[in-house]
N, C-alpha and C positions, 0 to 999 in steps of 0.2 A: 556643470555637474552631470555626471553619468547617471543613467536611469536602470535601476534593475529591473529588466523586463519581466523576471518571474514574479515580480511583487508589484506590478504596474496595476491600474485599476481597469476593469473590463468595460463593456459599454454599460452596464448596470450599475457601474460605480462600486462594484465589490472588489474588495482586495484579493490578489491571489495569494497562496502560501509563499513565504520567503524561501530562498535556497535553503537556508539552515532548518528551517522547519520541515521541509521535504527531506533533507538529509536526516533530521533526528527521525522522521517518521518511518524511513528505510531502514534505519539502524535498528528500530525496536522490532521491525518484522523480521530483518535478518540478523538477529542479536548473535548469532555465531561467526558472522562474516564469511558465510559460504559463498555468496553469489546467488542465492536462490531463497525462497521462503516456501513453506508449505501452509496447507489449510490449517494445521496445528498451530503454527505460528500466528496466522490470522486470529484463531481462536483465543490464543493465549494474549494477545495484544486487546483484542476485544473484551476479555473477561477483565483484564487489568485497568481498562479504562471505563467500565461502566456499562459495558454491553453484553453481561453474562447471561441475559435474556434471550439473546440472539439465538435462532434455531440454526442447526447445521445447514440446513438449506438457504438460509440468508448469508450465512458465511460464505458458502459456495458461490452464492450469487455476486457477492462483492467481489471475490477473486476472479470470477469469470469476467467481470466488467473491465478488469486492467487487461484481459486477452494476453496473458503472459505467453511464452513458450511453456507448454506443459509436457512434463516427463513423468511416464509411470515408474514406479519400482515397488518392490516387495520388502518390507522391512524384516529385522530379524525375527520379530514375533509372528511373522506371516500376514501382516497387515498390509493393505494395498494403499500406497500413499501417493499423492501426486506432489511433484515437485515444480515450483513455478519459477523457471529461471527469468530473471529480469533484472537488468543493471539499474543502477540509482538513476542513471539518465532516462532509461526506458521507463522507470517508475513515475519521474517527474513529468514525462511526456503524458502518460495515462492518466495522472492526476489532472494534468491539464485539460486533456480530452473530456475528462468526467465533469470539469467545470467545479472542481472543488474550491472552495474559497476559504480565506483565514478567518479565525473567529475574530469577533469584534472586540476590541480593546475595551 
């Protein structure tokens, strides 16, 4: 039987998130299918999942932990916005580097 390496136990016995869980997480961040997400997208997902009390600084720290390719742009309303270009594969690698673990069942 083949083993899904992304869902294997690590040295501490913790389960890594499954490929499906990672795909769902990326789709939440890139809900429009643009191939990138912004700090606003991270804020939206955090707010919707019980982390509305996170400061903007904490959201930025979370985004910077992924070390995505960052592109700056100015929006129509004149706001400066960072675009975090990251493919799903790059996202999965960043999650693995960060040591994210699947929730216990």
